[in-house]
C-alpha positions as CSV (number, residue, x, y, z in Angstrom):
1,X,-19.6,45.2,63.7
2,X,-18.6,45.9,60.0
3,X,-15.0,45.0,60.9
4,X,-15.8,41.8,62.8
5,X,-18.1,40.7,59.6
6,X,-15.3,41.5,57.3
7,X,-12.8,39.5,59.4
8,X,-15.3,36.5,59.5
9,X,-15.6,36.7,55.8
10,X,-12.0,36.8,55.4
11,X,-11.5,33.9,57.5
12,X,-14.3,32.0,55.7
13,X,-12.6,33.0,52.3
14,X,-9.2,31.9,53.5
15,X,-10.7,28.5,54.7
16,X,-12.4,28.0,51.5
17,X,-9.1,28.8,49.8
18,X,-7.4,26.1,52.1
19,X,-10.1,23.7,51.0
20,X,-9.6,24.5,47.3
21,X,-5.8,24.0,47.7
22,X,-6.4,20.7,49.4
23,X,-8.7,19.6,46.8
24,X,-6.2,20.8,44.1
25,X,-3.3,19.0,46.0
26,X,-5.3,15.8,46.4
27,X,-6.3,15.9,42.5
28,X,-2.6,16.4,41.7
29,X,-1.5,13.6,44.1
30,X,-3.9,11.3,42.3
31,X,-2.7,12.3,38.9
32,X,1.1,11.7,39.9
33,X,0.0,8.4,41.4
34,X,-1.7,7.4,38.0
35,X,1.3,8.6,36.0
36,X,3.7,6.6,38.1
37,X,1.5,3.5,37.7
38,X,1.4,4.2,34.0
39,X,5.3,4.3,33.9
40,X,5.6,1.1,35.9
41,X,2.9,-0.5,33.6
42,X,4.8,0.7,30.4
43,X,8.1,-0.4,31.8
44,X,6.7,-4.0,32.4
45,X,5.0,-3.9,28.8
46,X,8.4,-3.0,27.4
47,X,10.2,-5.7,29.1
48,X,7.5,-8.1,28.2
49,X,7.9,-7.1,24.6
50,X,11.6,-7.4,24.6
51,X,11.3,-10.9,26.3
52,X,8.8,-11.9,23.3
53,X,11.2,-10.5,20.8
54,X,14.3,-12.3,22.2
55,X,12.2,-15.5,22.2
56,X,11.2,-14.9,18.6
57,X,14.8,-14.3,17.7
58,X,16.0,-17.6,19.4
59,X,13.3,-19.4,17.5
60,X,14.4,-17.6,14.1
61,X,18.0,-18.8,14.9
62,X,17.0,-22.2,15.6
63,X,14.9,-22.4,12.4
64,X,17.9,-20.8,10.2
65,X,20.2,-23.7,11.9
66,X,17.6,-26.5,11.0
67,X,17.2,-24.9,7.4
68,X,21.0,-25.0,6.9
69,X,21.2,-28.5,8.0
70,X,18.3,-29.5,5.7
71,X,20.1,-27.9,2.9
72,X,23.3,-29.6,3.7
73,X,21.4,-32.9,3.8
74,X,19.7,-32.2,0.6
75,X,23.1,-31.4,-1.3
76,X,24.5,-34.7,0.0
77,X,21.5,-36.5,-1.1
78,X,21.8,-34.9,-4.4
79,X,25.5,-35.8,-4.7
80,X,24.8,-39.4,-3.7
81,X,22.0,-39.6,-6.3
82,X,24.3,-38.1,-9.0
83,X,26.9,-40.9,-8.0
84,X,24.5,-43.4,-8.0
85,X,23.0,-42.3,-11.4
86,X,26.5,-42.3,-12.9
87,X,27.2,-45.8,-11.6
88,X,23.7,-47.1,-12.9
89,X,24.8,-45.6,-16.4
90,X,28.2,-47.3,-16.1
91,X,26.4,-50.6,-15.2
92,X,24.0,-50.3,-18.2
93,X,26.7,-49.5,-20.7
94,X,29.0,-52.4,-19.3
95,X,25.9,-54.9,-19.5
96,X,25.3,-53.7,-23.2
97,X,29.1,-54.4,-23.9
98,X,28.7,-57.8,-22.3
99,X,25.7,-58.6,-24.2
100,X,27.4,-57.8,-27.5
101,X,30.4,-59.6,-26.4
102,X,28.4,-62.7,-25.5
103,X,26.4,-62.3,-29.0
104,X,29.7,-62.0,-30.9
105,X,31.0,-65.2,-29.0
106,X,28.0,-67.1,-29.9
107,X,28.2,-66.0,-33.5
108,X,31.8,-67.1,-33.6
109,X,31.2,-70.6,-32.4
C-alpha cells in the first residue's frame, strides 16, 4: 500500500511538474511574442524617424537653394543700385557744369 501511495505521489509530482513546465513555456512564449512585437515596433519607429529626417533634409536643401537665390538677387540689386548711384552722380555733375556754362554764357552776353 505504501508503494502505491508513493507511486501516486510521484505521478502527482510529475503532473505538477508538467503543469509548471507548461506554465513556464507559456510565459516564455508570451515574452518572446512581446519581444518580437517590440522589435517590429522599433523598426517601424526607426523607419518613421528616418523618413522624417529625409524630409527635413530635403526641406533644408530647398531652403538653402532659395537662400542662395535670394543672395544672388540681392547682389544683383546692390550692383544695379551702385550703377544707378554712379549714373545719378554723373548726371548731377553734368547738370552743375551745364548751369555754370549757362551762367557763363549769360554773363558774356
